[in-house]
DSSP file (Angstrom, degrees, kcal/mol; ACC not computed):
  #  RESIDUE AA STRUCTURE BP1 BP2  ACC     N-H-->O    O-->H-N    N-H-->O    O-->H-N    TCO  KAPPA ALPHA  PHI   PSI    X-CA   Y-CA   Z-CA
    1    1 A X              0   0    0      0, 0.0    19,-0.2     0, 0.0     2,-0.1   0.000 360.0 360.0 360.0 136.0  164.3   50.8   96.5
    2    2 A X        -     0   0    0     17,-0.5    17,-2.0    16,-0.1     2,-0.6  -0.396 360.0-128.4 -77.5 156.5  165.0   47.1   95.6
    3    3 A X  E     -A   18   0A   0     15,-0.2     2,-0.4    -2,-0.1    15,-0.2  -0.928  23.9-158.7-103.6 123.0  163.0   44.2   96.9
    4    4 A X  E     -A   17   0A   0     13,-2.9    13,-2.6    -2,-0.6     2,-0.4  -0.803   6.2-142.9-102.0 144.1  165.2   41.5   98.4
    5    5 A X  E     -A   16   0A   0     37,-0.4    37,-3.5    -2,-0.4     2,-0.3  -0.907  21.3-174.2-108.2 134.5  164.1   37.9   98.8
    6    6 A X  E     -AB  15  41A   0      9,-3.3     9,-2.3    -2,-0.4     2,-0.4  -0.869  16.2-156.4-125.2 156.5  165.2   35.9  101.8
    7    7 A X  E     -AB  14  40A   0     33,-2.5    33,-2.4    -2,-0.3     7,-0.2  -0.992  28.0-119.6-133.5 128.5  164.9   32.3  103.1
    8    8 A X  E  >  - B   0  39A   0      5,-2.6     4,-0.9    -2,-0.4    31,-0.2  -0.422  11.3-148.8 -66.8 133.5  165.2   31.5  106.8
    9    9 A X  T  4 S+     0   0    0     29,-2.0    -1,-0.1    -2,-0.1    30,-0.1   0.726  94.8  40.8 -74.5 -21.6  168.1   29.1  107.5
   10   10 A X  T  4 S+     0   0    0     28,-0.4    -1,-0.1     3,-0.1    29,-0.1   0.920 130.7  16.2 -92.2 -53.7  166.1   27.6  110.4
   11   11 A X  T  4 S-     0   0    0      2,-0.1    98,-0.3    97,-0.1    -2,-0.1   0.611  91.6-125.1-103.4 -12.8  162.5   27.2  109.3
   12   12 A X     <  +     0   0    0     -4,-0.9    99,-0.3     1,-0.3     2,-0.1   0.473  52.1 154.9  86.6   1.2  162.8   27.5  105.5
   13   13 A X        -     0   0    0     -6,-0.1    -5,-2.6    86,-0.1     2,-0.4  -0.422  32.1-148.0 -66.5 134.4  160.2   30.4  105.2
   14   14 A X  E     +A    7   0A   0     -7,-0.2     2,-0.3    78,-0.2    -7,-0.2  -0.870  26.6 161.7-102.1 137.8  160.7   32.6  102.1
   15   15 A X  E     -A    6   0A   0     -9,-2.3    -9,-3.3    -2,-0.4     2,-0.3  -0.988  31.4-126.3-152.2 158.5  159.8   36.2  102.3
   16   16 A X  E     -A    5   0A   0     -2,-0.3     2,-0.4   -11,-0.2   -11,-0.2  -0.757  19.4-168.2-104.6 152.2  160.4   39.5  100.5
   17   17 A X  E     -A    4   0A   0    -13,-2.6   -13,-2.9    -2,-0.3     2,-0.6  -0.970  18.2-139.2-144.8 127.4  161.7   42.7  102.1
   18   18 A X  E     +A    3   0A   0     -2,-0.4     2,-0.3   -15,-0.2   -15,-0.2  -0.764  41.2 160.4 -85.1 117.8  161.8   46.2  100.6
   19   19 A X        -     0   0    0    -17,-2.0   -17,-0.5    -2,-0.6     3,-0.1  -0.923  43.1-102.8-137.2 158.1  165.1   47.8  101.7
   20   20 A X  S    S-     0   0    0     -2,-0.3     2,-0.1     1,-0.2    -1,-0.0  -0.340  71.7 -63.8 -68.3 164.0  167.4   50.6  100.7
   21   21 A X  S    S-     0   0    0      1,-0.1     2,-0.2    -2,-0.0    -1,-0.2  -0.355  75.4-150.3 -52.0 118.4  170.5   49.5   98.8
   22   22 A X        -     0   0    0     -2,-0.1     2,-0.1    -3,-0.1    -1,-0.1  -0.589  11.8-122.5-105.1 156.2  172.1   47.4  101.5
   23   23 A X     >  -     0   0    0     -2,-0.2     4,-1.5     1,-0.1     3,-0.2  -0.406  40.5-100.3 -82.6 170.8  175.5   46.5  102.5
   24   24 A X  H  > S+     0   0    0      1,-0.2     4,-1.2     2,-0.2     5,-0.1   0.821 121.6  55.0 -65.4 -30.1  176.5   42.9  102.7
   25   25 A X  H  > S+     0   0    0      1,-0.2     4,-1.4     2,-0.2    -1,-0.2   0.877 105.2  52.0 -71.6 -35.7  176.1   42.8  106.6
   26   26 A X  H  4 S+     0   0    0     -3,-0.2    -1,-0.2     1,-0.2    -2,-0.2   0.868 109.7  50.4 -66.1 -34.6  172.5   44.1  106.4
   27   27 A X  H  < S+     0   0    0     -4,-1.5     3,-0.4     1,-0.2    -1,-0.2   0.791 113.8  43.2 -75.3 -27.4  171.6   41.3  103.9
   28   28 A X  H  < S+     0   0    0     -4,-1.2    -1,-0.2     1,-0.2    -2,-0.2   0.656 111.6  53.6 -91.6 -15.7  173.1   38.5  106.0
   29   29 A X  S  < S+     0   0    0     -4,-1.4     2,-0.4    -5,-0.1    -1,-0.2   0.120  73.5 129.2-105.7  21.1  171.7   39.7  109.4
   30   30 A X  E     -C   39   0A   0      9,-0.5     9,-2.6    -3,-0.4     2,-0.2  -0.641  54.4-134.0 -77.6 124.8  168.1   40.0  108.3
   31   31 A X  E     -C   38   0A   0     -2,-0.4     7,-0.2     7,-0.2     6,-0.2  -0.489  23.7-100.5 -80.4 151.3  165.9   38.1  110.8
   32   32 A X     >  -     0   0    0      5,-2.7     4,-0.7    -2,-0.2    -1,-0.1  -0.400  22.9-133.2 -64.8 141.2  163.1   35.8  109.7
   33   33 A X  T  4 S+     0   0    0      1,-0.1    -1,-0.1     2,-0.1    -2,-0.0   0.760 102.0  34.9 -66.2 -24.8  159.6   37.3  109.9
   34   34 A X  T  4 S+     0   0    0      3,-0.1    -1,-0.1   -21,-0.1    -3,-0.0   0.899 133.7  14.1 -99.2 -51.4  158.3   34.2  111.6
   35   35 A X  T  4 S-     0   0    0      2,-0.1    -2,-0.1     3,-0.0     3,-0.1   0.597  88.2-125.9-108.3 -12.2  160.9   32.7  113.9
   36   36 A X     <  +     0   0    0     -4,-0.7     3,-0.1     1,-0.3    -3,-0.1   0.403  63.9 132.7  84.7  -3.7  163.5   35.6  114.2
   37   37 A X  S    S-     0   0    0     -6,-0.2    -5,-2.7     1,-0.1    -1,-0.3  -0.333  70.5 -75.1 -75.3 163.2  166.4   33.4  113.2
   38   38 A X  E     - C   0  31A   0     -7,-0.2   -29,-2.0   -30,-0.1   -28,-0.4  -0.318  47.4-155.4 -62.0 139.9  168.9   34.6  110.5
   39   39 A X  E     -BC   8  30A   0     -9,-2.6    -9,-0.5   -31,-0.2   -31,-0.3  -0.959   7.9-136.0-118.9 135.8  167.6   34.5  107.0
   40   40 A X  E     -B    7   0A   0    -33,-2.4   -33,-2.5    -2,-0.4     2,-0.2  -0.648  24.4-108.8 -91.8 147.0  169.9   34.3  103.9
   41   41 A X  E     -B    6   0A   0     -2,-0.3   -35,-0.3   -35,-0.2     2,-0.2  -0.545  32.4-141.9 -75.9 136.3  169.4   36.4  100.8
   42   42 A X        -     0   0    0    -37,-3.5     2,-0.6    -2,-0.2   -37,-0.4  -0.614  18.0-112.3 -94.2 155.1  168.2   34.5   97.7
   43   43 A X        -     0   0    0     -2,-0.2     2,-0.3   -39,-0.1   -39,-0.0  -0.801  45.2-170.1 -83.8 124.3  169.3   35.1   94.1
   44   44 A X        -     0   0    0     -2,-0.6     2,-0.1   -39,-0.0     3,-0.1  -0.810  22.6-107.6-120.6 158.5  166.2   36.4   92.3
   45   45 A X        -     0   0    0     -2,-0.3     2,-0.1     1,-0.1    -1,-0.0  -0.469  44.1 -97.5 -78.4 152.9  165.3   37.1   88.8
   46   46 A X        -     0   0    0     -2,-0.1     2,-0.5     1,-0.1    -1,-0.1  -0.460  33.8-131.8 -70.0 142.1  165.1   40.7   87.5
   47   47 A X        +     0   0    0     -2,-0.1     2,-0.3    -3,-0.1    -1,-0.1  -0.848  41.9 147.8 -97.2 127.0  161.6   42.1   87.5
   48   48 A X        -     0   0    0     -2,-0.5     2,-0.3    30,-0.1     0, 0.0  -0.978  27.6-160.8-152.2 163.3  160.6   43.9   84.2
   49   49 A X        -     0   0    0     -2,-0.3     2,-0.4     2,-0.0    30,-0.1  -0.985  28.9-115.2-147.7 135.7  157.7   44.6   82.1
   50   50 A X        -     0   0    0     -2,-0.3     2,-0.5    25,-0.1    -2,-0.0  -0.590  33.7-173.7 -71.2 127.0  157.5   45.6   78.4
   51   51 A X        +     0   0    0     -2,-0.4     2,-0.3     2,-0.0    -1,-0.1  -0.830  12.0 162.7-128.8  93.8  155.9   49.0   78.3
   52   52 A X        -     0   0    0     -2,-0.5     5,-0.1     1,-0.1    -2,-0.0  -0.821  47.6 -92.6-105.2 149.4  155.2   50.3   74.8
   53   53 A X    >   -     0   0    0     -2,-0.3     3,-2.0     1,-0.1     4,-0.1  -0.237  32.0-118.1 -59.2 149.6  152.8   53.2   74.2
   54   54 A X  G >  S+     0   0    0      1,-0.3     3,-1.6     2,-0.2     4,-0.3   0.783 111.4  69.1 -59.4 -27.2  149.2   52.3   73.5
   55   55 A X  G 3  S+     0   0    0      1,-0.3     5,-0.3     2,-0.1     3,-0.3   0.695  95.2  55.7 -66.4 -16.8  149.5   53.9   70.1
   56   56 A X  G <  S+     0   0    0     -3,-2.0    -1,-0.3     1,-0.2    -2,-0.2   0.313  70.9 106.6 -99.7   9.2  151.9   51.1   69.1
   57   57 A X  S <  S-     0   0    0     -3,-1.6    -1,-0.2     1,-0.2    -2,-0.1   0.924 112.2  -9.2 -54.9 -47.4  149.5   48.2   69.8
   58   58 A X  S    S+     0   0    0     -3,-0.3    -1,-0.2    -4,-0.3    -2,-0.1   0.248 128.7  76.0-129.8   8.8  148.9   47.5   66.1
   59   59 A X  S    S-     0   0    0     -4,-0.3    -3,-0.2     1,-0.2    -4,-0.0   0.337  85.3  -4.4-100.0-134.9  150.6   50.6   64.7
   60   60 A X  S    S-     0   0    0     -5,-0.3    -1,-0.2     1,-0.1     2,-0.1  -0.066  72.8-102.2 -62.5 158.1  154.1   51.8   64.0
   61   61 A X        -     0   0    0      1,-0.1    -1,-0.1    -3,-0.1     3,-0.1  -0.476  39.5-107.6 -77.4 151.0  157.2   49.9   65.0
   62   62 A X        -     0   0    0      1,-0.1     3,-0.1    -2,-0.1    -1,-0.1  -0.287  46.8 -82.2 -71.7 165.1  159.1   51.1   68.1
   63   63 A X        -     0   0    0      1,-0.2     2,-0.6     2,-0.1    -1,-0.1  -0.211  64.5 -75.5 -62.2 162.2  162.4   52.8   67.7
   64   64 A X        +     0   0    0      1,-0.2    -1,-0.2     2,-0.1     4,-0.1  -0.461  64.4 156.9 -65.5 108.9  165.5   50.5   67.3
   65   65 A X        -     0   0    0     -2,-0.6    -1,-0.2     3,-0.1     3,-0.1   0.270  68.1 -94.6-116.9   7.8  166.0   49.2   70.8
   66   66 A X  S    S+     0   0    0      1,-0.3     2,-0.1     2,-0.0    -2,-0.1   0.441  91.3 117.4  90.6  -0.4  167.9   46.0   70.0
   67   67 A X  S    S-     0   0    0      1,-0.2    -1,-0.3     2,-0.0    -2,-0.1  -0.326  75.9 -74.6 -88.8 179.2  164.8   43.9   70.1
   68   68 A X        -     0   0    0      2,-0.2    -1,-0.2     1,-0.1    -3,-0.1  -0.197  39.4-113.4 -70.4 167.9  163.4   42.0   67.1
   69   69 A X  S    S+     0   0    0      1,-0.1     2,-1.1    -3,-0.1     3,-0.1   0.714 101.8  79.1 -74.2 -20.8  161.6   43.8   64.2
   70   70 A X     >  -     0   0    0      1,-0.2     4,-1.7     2,-0.1     3,-0.5  -0.742  59.6-177.6 -93.1  95.3  158.4   42.1   65.1
   71   71 A X  H  > S+     0   0    0     -2,-1.1     4,-2.4     1,-0.2    -1,-0.2   0.856  81.0  57.2 -62.8 -36.9  157.1   44.1   68.1
   72   72 A X  H  > S+     0   0    0      1,-0.2     4,-2.2     2,-0.2    -1,-0.2   0.858 104.6  52.9 -64.0 -33.4  154.0   41.9   68.5
   73   73 A X  H  > S+     0   0    0     -3,-0.5     4,-2.2     2,-0.2    -1,-0.2   0.928 109.8  47.8 -64.8 -45.1  156.3   38.9   68.9
   74   74 A X  H  X S+     0   0    0     -4,-1.7     4,-2.3     1,-0.2    -2,-0.2   0.891 111.0  51.9 -61.4 -39.9  158.3   40.7   71.7
   75   75 A X  H  X S+     0   0    0     -4,-2.4     4,-2.4     2,-0.2    -1,-0.2   0.904 108.3  50.6 -64.4 -41.6  155.0   41.7   73.3
   76   76 A X  H  X S+     0   0    0     -4,-2.2     4,-2.4     2,-0.2    -2,-0.2   0.898 109.9  50.2 -64.1 -40.6  153.9   38.0   73.3
   77   77 A X  H  X S+     0   0    0     -4,-2.2     4,-2.5     2,-0.2    -2,-0.2   0.919 110.7  50.2 -62.5 -43.3  157.1   36.9   74.9
   78   78 A X  H  X S+     0   0    0     -4,-2.3     4,-2.4     2,-0.2    -2,-0.2   0.910 111.4  47.4 -61.8 -43.6  156.8   39.5   77.6
   79   79 A X  H  X S+     0   0    0     -4,-2.4     4,-2.3     2,-0.2    -1,-0.2   0.899 112.0  50.5 -65.5 -40.3  153.2   38.5   78.4
   80   80 A X  H  X S+     0   0    0     -4,-2.4     4,-2.4     2,-0.2    -2,-0.2   0.923 111.6  47.9 -63.8 -43.9  154.2   34.8   78.5
   81   81 A X  H  X S+     0   0    0     -4,-2.5     4,-2.6     1,-0.2     5,-0.2   0.925 111.1  50.9 -61.8 -44.6  157.1   35.6   80.9
   82   82 A X  H  X S+     0   0    0     -4,-2.4     4,-1.8     1,-0.2    -1,-0.2   0.903 110.8  49.1 -59.9 -42.1  154.9   37.7   83.1
   83   83 A X  H  X S+     0   0    0     -4,-2.3     4,-1.8     2,-0.2    -1,-0.2   0.905 111.8  48.7 -64.5 -42.8  152.3   34.9   83.2
   84   84 A X  H  X S+     0   0    0     -4,-2.4     4,-2.1     1,-0.2    -2,-0.2   0.895 110.2  50.3 -67.2 -39.9  155.0   32.3   84.1
   85   85 A X  H  X S+     0   0    0     -4,-2.6     4,-2.5     1,-0.2    -1,-0.2   0.858 107.4  55.1 -66.7 -33.4  156.5   34.4   86.9
   86   86 A X  H  X S+     0   0    0     -4,-1.8     4,-2.3    -5,-0.2    -1,-0.2   0.909 107.5  49.8 -63.7 -40.9  153.0   34.9   88.3
   87   87 A X  H  X S+     0   0    0     -4,-1.8     4,-2.4     2,-0.2    -2,-0.2   0.909 109.8  50.9 -62.5 -42.8  152.6   31.1   88.5
   88   88 A X  H  X S+     0   0    0     -4,-2.1     4,-2.4     1,-0.2    -2,-0.2   0.921 110.6  49.1 -60.7 -44.5  156.0   30.8   90.2
   89   89 A X  H  X S+     0   0    0     -4,-2.5     4,-2.2     1,-0.2    -2,-0.2   0.898 110.6  50.4 -62.9 -40.9  155.0   33.5   92.8
   90   90 A X  H  X S+     0   0    0     -4,-2.3     4,-2.1     2,-0.2    -1,-0.2   0.905 111.3  48.5 -64.1 -41.1  151.7   31.7   93.4
   91   91 A X  H  X S+     0   0    0     -4,-2.4     4,-2.5     2,-0.2    -2,-0.2   0.906 111.1  49.8 -66.5 -41.2  153.4   28.3   94.0
   92   92 A X  H  X S+     0   0    0     -4,-2.4     4,-2.5     1,-0.2    -1,-0.2   0.891 109.6  52.2 -63.5 -38.6  156.0   29.9   96.3
   93   93 A X  H  X S+     0   0    0     -4,-2.2     4,-1.9     2,-0.2    -1,-0.2   0.910 110.1  48.2 -62.1 -42.7  153.1   31.5   98.3
   94   94 A X  H  X S+     0   0    0     -4,-2.1     4,-2.2     2,-0.2    -2,-0.2   0.897 110.5  51.7 -65.4 -40.8  151.4   28.1   98.6
   95   95 A X  H  X S+     0   0    0     -4,-2.5     4,-2.6     1,-0.2    -2,-0.2   0.930 109.6  49.6 -60.6 -45.1  154.7   26.5   99.7
   96   96 A X  H  X S+     0   0    0     -4,-2.5     4,-2.5     1,-0.2    -1,-0.2   0.869 109.0  52.8 -62.7 -36.4  155.1   29.2  102.4
   97   97 A X  H  X S+     0   0    0     -4,-1.9     4,-2.4     2,-0.2    -1,-0.2   0.924 110.9  46.4 -64.1 -43.9  151.5   28.6  103.6
   98   98 A X  H  X S+     0   0    0     -4,-2.2     4,-2.7     2,-0.2     5,-0.2   0.904 111.4  51.9 -65.3 -41.6  152.2   24.8  103.9
   99   99 A X  H  X S+     0   0    0     -4,-2.6     4,-2.4     2,-0.2    10,-0.2   0.930 111.3  47.2 -60.8 -45.8  155.5   25.5  105.8
  100  100 A X  H  X S+     0   0    0     -4,-2.5     4,-2.3     2,-0.2    -2,-0.2   0.921 112.4  50.2 -60.2 -44.2  153.7   27.8  108.2
  101  101 A X  H  X S+     0   0    0     -4,-2.4     4,-1.1     1,-0.2    -2,-0.2   0.909 112.2  46.4 -62.2 -43.9  150.9   25.3  108.7
  102  102 A X  H  <>S+     0   0    0     -4,-2.7     5,-2.6     1,-0.2    -1,-0.2   0.878 111.0  52.9 -66.1 -37.9  153.4   22.5  109.4
  103  103 A X  H ><5S+     0   0    0     -4,-2.4     3,-1.5     1,-0.2    -2,-0.2   0.892 105.9  53.3 -65.3 -39.4  155.4   24.7  111.8
  104  104 A X  H 3<5S+     0   0    0     -4,-2.3    -1,-0.2     1,-0.3    -2,-0.2   0.800 105.8  54.8 -64.3 -27.9  152.2   25.5  113.8
  105  105 A X  T 3<5S-     0   0    0     -4,-1.1    -1,-0.3    -5,-0.2    -2,-0.2   0.452 128.4-100.2 -83.8  -0.9  151.7   21.7  114.1
  106  106 A X  T < 5S+     0   0    0     -3,-1.5     2,-0.4     1,-0.3    -3,-0.2   0.576  82.3 124.2  97.3  10.7  155.2   21.4  115.6
  107  107 A X      < -     0   0    0     -5,-2.6     2,-0.8    -6,-0.1    -1,-0.3  -0.829  55.8-138.3-106.4 143.3  157.2   20.2  112.5
  108  108 A X        +     0   0    0     -2,-0.4     2,-0.4    -5,-0.0   -96,-0.1  -0.886  35.2 174.1 -97.9 108.9  160.3   21.9  111.1
  109  109 A X        -     0   0    0     -2,-0.8     2,-0.3   -98,-0.3    -6,-0.1  -0.921  15.3-164.1-121.4 141.0  159.8   21.7  107.3
  110  110 A X    >   -     0   0    0     -2,-0.4     3,-1.9   -98,-0.1     4,-0.1  -0.760  39.0-101.5-116.1 166.4  161.8   23.3  104.5
  111  111 A X  G >  S+     0   0    0    -99,-0.3     3,-1.7     1,-0.3    -1,-0.0   0.840 119.6  61.7 -54.9 -36.3  161.0   23.8  100.8
  112  112 A X  G 3  S+     0   0    0      1,-0.3    -1,-0.3     3,-0.0  -100,-0.0   0.684  97.5  59.3 -67.1 -16.8  163.0   20.8   99.8
  113  113 A X  G <  S+     0   0    0     -3,-1.9    13,-3.1    12,-0.0     2,-0.4   0.329  89.3  92.1 -94.8   7.5  160.7   18.6  101.9
  114  114 A X  E <   -D  125   0B   0     -3,-1.7     2,-0.4    11,-0.2    11,-0.2  -0.810  54.3-165.8-105.0 143.7  157.6   19.5  100.0
  115  115 A X  E     -D  124   0B   0      9,-2.6     9,-2.0    -2,-0.4     2,-0.5  -0.950  18.7-126.9-124.4 149.0  156.1   17.7   97.0
  116  116 A X  E     -D  123   0B   0     -2,-0.4     2,-0.2     7,-0.2     7,-0.2  -0.810  21.7-124.8 -99.1 131.2  153.5   19.0   94.6
  117  117 A X     >  -     0   0    0      5,-3.2     4,-1.2    -2,-0.5    -1,-0.0  -0.537   7.9-149.9 -72.9 134.1  150.4   16.9   93.9
  118  118 A X  T  4 S+     0   0    0     -2,-0.2    -1,-0.1     2,-0.1    -2,-0.0   0.763  92.9  54.5 -73.5 -25.4  149.8   16.2   90.2
  119  119 A X  T  4 S+     0   0    0      1,-0.1    -1,-0.1     3,-0.1    -3,-0.0   0.966 129.9   3.3 -75.9 -53.9  146.0   16.1   90.7
  120  120 A X  T  4 S-     0   0    0      2,-0.1    -2,-0.1     0, 0.0    -1,-0.1   0.460  90.5-119.4-118.7  -1.4  145.2   19.4   92.4
  121  121 A X     <  +     0   0    0     -4,-1.2    -3,-0.1     1,-0.2     2,-0.1   0.532  65.3 136.2  79.7   5.1  148.6   21.3   92.5
  122  122 A X        -     0   0    0     -6,-0.1    -5,-3.2     1,-0.1     2,-0.3  -0.386  49.6-122.9 -82.1 166.0  148.7   21.6   96.3
  123  123 A X  E     +D  116   0B   0     -7,-0.2     2,-0.3   -29,-0.1    -7,-0.2  -0.817  28.1 175.8-110.4 149.4  151.9   20.9   98.3
  124  124 A X  E     -D  115   0B   0     -9,-2.0    -9,-2.6    -2,-0.3     2,-0.3  -0.969  37.8 -93.2-145.5 160.7  152.4   18.5  101.1
  125  125 A X  E     -D  114   0B   0     -2,-0.3     2,-0.3   -11,-0.2   -11,-0.2  -0.570  41.6-120.3 -75.6 135.3  155.3   17.3  103.3
  126  126 A X        -     0   0    0    -13,-3.1     2,-0.1    -2,-0.3    -1,-0.1  -0.573  30.5-131.4 -74.1 136.1  157.1   14.2  102.0
  127  127 A X     >  -     0   0    0     -2,-0.3     4,-2.5     1,-0.1     5,-0.2  -0.373  22.9-101.1 -88.4 171.2  157.0   11.4  104.5
  128  128 A X  H  > S+     0   0    0      1,-0.2     4,-2.4     2,-0.2     5,-0.2   0.857 119.8  51.8 -61.8 -39.0  159.9    9.3  105.6
  129  129 A X  H  > S+     0   0    0      2,-0.2     4,-2.2     1,-0.2    -1,-0.2   0.903 112.2  46.7 -66.9 -38.9  159.1    6.3  103.4
  130  130 A X  H  > S+     0   0    0      2,-0.2     4,-2.7     1,-0.2    -2,-0.2   0.913 111.6  51.4 -65.8 -42.2  158.9    8.5  100.3
  131  131 A X  H  X S+     0   0    0     -4,-2.5     4,-2.6     1,-0.2    -2,-0.2   0.912 110.6  48.8 -61.6 -42.4  162.1   10.2  101.3
  132  132 A X  H  X S+     0   0    0     -4,-2.4     4,-2.5     2,-0.2    -1,-0.2   0.921 111.7  48.9 -63.5 -43.9  163.9    6.8  101.6
  133  133 A X  H  X S+     0   0    0     -4,-2.2     4,-2.3     2,-0.2    -2,-0.2   0.914 112.5  48.1 -62.8 -42.7  162.5    5.6   98.3
  134  134 A X  H  X S+     0   0    0     -4,-2.7     4,-2.4     2,-0.2    -2,-0.2   0.933 113.0  47.5 -63.7 -46.1  163.7    8.9   96.5
  135  135 A X  H  X S+     0   0    0     -4,-2.6     4,-2.2     1,-0.2    -2,-0.2   0.876 110.8  52.2 -64.5 -36.7  167.1    8.7   98.1
  136  136 A X  H  X S+     0   0    0     -4,-2.5     4,-2.3     2,-0.2    -1,-0.2   0.924 110.4  48.2 -63.2 -44.2  167.4    5.0   97.1
  137  137 A X  H  X S+     0   0    0     -4,-2.3     4,-2.6     1,-0.2    -2,-0.2   0.899 111.0  50.8 -62.5 -40.9  166.5    5.8   93.5
  138  138 A X  H  X S+     0   0    0     -4,-2.4     4,-2.4     2,-0.2    -1,-0.2   0.903 109.9  50.3 -63.6 -40.2  169.1    8.7   93.5
  139  139 A X  H  X S+     0   0    0     -4,-2.2     4,-2.3     2,-0.2    -2,-0.2   0.921 111.9  46.8 -64.6 -44.1  171.8    6.3   94.8
  140  140 A X  H  X S+     0   0    0     -4,-2.3     4,-2.4     2,-0.2    -2,-0.2   0.923 112.8  49.8 -63.4 -44.1  171.0    3.7   92.2
  141  141 A X  H  X S+     0   0    0     -4,-2.6     4,-2.5     1,-0.2    -2,-0.2   0.894 110.6  50.3 -62.0 -39.8  171.0    6.3   89.4
  142  142 A X  H  X S+     0   0    0     -4,-2.4     4,-2.6     2,-0.2    -1,-0.2   0.902 110.1  50.0 -64.5 -41.1  174.3    7.7   90.7
  143  143 A X  H  X S+     0   0    0     -4,-2.3     4,-2.3     2,-0.2    -2,-0.2   0.900 111.6  48.4 -63.9 -41.0  175.9    4.2   90.7
  144  144 A X  H  X S+     0   0    0     -4,-2.4     4,-2.3     2,-0.2    -2,-0.2   0.921 112.4  48.4 -64.8 -43.8  174.7    3.6   87.1
  145  145 A X  H  X S+     0   0    0     -4,-2.5     4,-2.2     1,-0.2    -2,-0.2   0.911 112.4  48.5 -63.8 -42.2  176.0    6.9   86.0
  146  146 A X  H  X S+     0   0    0     -4,-2.6     4,-2.2     2,-0.2    -1,-0.2   0.890 110.6  51.1 -65.2 -38.3  179.4    6.3   87.6
  147  147 A X  H  X S+     0   0    0     -4,-2.3     4,-2.1     1,-0.2    -2,-0.2   0.907 110.5  49.3 -64.4 -41.3  179.6    2.8   86.1
  148  148 A X  H  X S+     0   0    0     -4,-2.3     4,-2.0     2,-0.2    -2,-0.2   0.888 110.7  49.8 -64.8 -39.6  178.9    4.3   82.6
  149  149 A X  H  X S+     0   0    0     -4,-2.2     4,-1.9     1,-0.2    -1,-0.2   0.888 110.1  51.2 -66.5 -38.4  181.6    6.9   83.1
  150  150 A X  H  X S+     0   0    0     -4,-2.2     4,-2.2     1,-0.2    -2,-0.2   0.902 108.4  51.4 -65.3 -40.7  184.0    4.3   84.2
  151  151 A X  H  X>S+     0   0    0     -4,-2.1     4,-1.5     1,-0.2     5,-1.3   0.894 109.2  50.6 -63.6 -40.2  183.3    2.2   81.1
  152  152 A X  H  <5S+     0   0    0     -4,-2.0    -1,-0.2     1,-0.2    -2,-0.2   0.895 110.7  49.3 -65.4 -38.0  183.8    5.2   78.8
  153  153 A X  H  <5S+     0   0    0     -4,-1.9    -2,-0.2     1,-0.2    -1,-0.2   0.902 116.7  40.3 -67.6 -40.6  187.2    5.9   80.4
  154  154 A X  H  <5S-     0   0    0     -4,-2.2    -1,-0.2    -5,-0.1    -2,-0.2   0.641 106.6-126.4 -85.0 -13.0  188.4    2.3   80.1
  155  155 A X  T  <5       0   0    0     -4,-1.5    -3,-0.2    -5,-0.2    -4,-0.1   0.692 360.0 360.0  79.8  18.8  186.9    1.9   76.6
  156  156 A X      <       0   0    0     -5,-1.3    -4,-0.1    -6,-0.2    -5,-0.1   0.468 360.0 360.0 -80.4 360.0  185.0   -1.3   77.5
């Protein structure tokens, strides 16, 4: 059975659900685990793990599977990917914890409203002054980009 990932449209909580192969109506009508509101299905990466027999750790090459000839290189890539996905899962778990904590305090927070601290890696809700500063910077950057595109079109 596949594991589907959902995000609540109301509170922003992300959660996984083990379900049978579902129809499109089952995937759109899944209620949030926390608030009960409809949760939308997320696009997720495929889960895989390189599984070569223990005898091939330093020994013979695997059969031709379309991978590179250097099996140890493929194994290193697989381990690196696995490590990075574990980090992504840990960060998502921390975001969900912060969202739950903020919701218990009476605030409606979504993933987009969280920022990660460079010092300790924790997440916190962005405040209104920070949000205004970020939006102002985005607006200025957009104006600069549009001005540059206009200059290229006119040849100035």
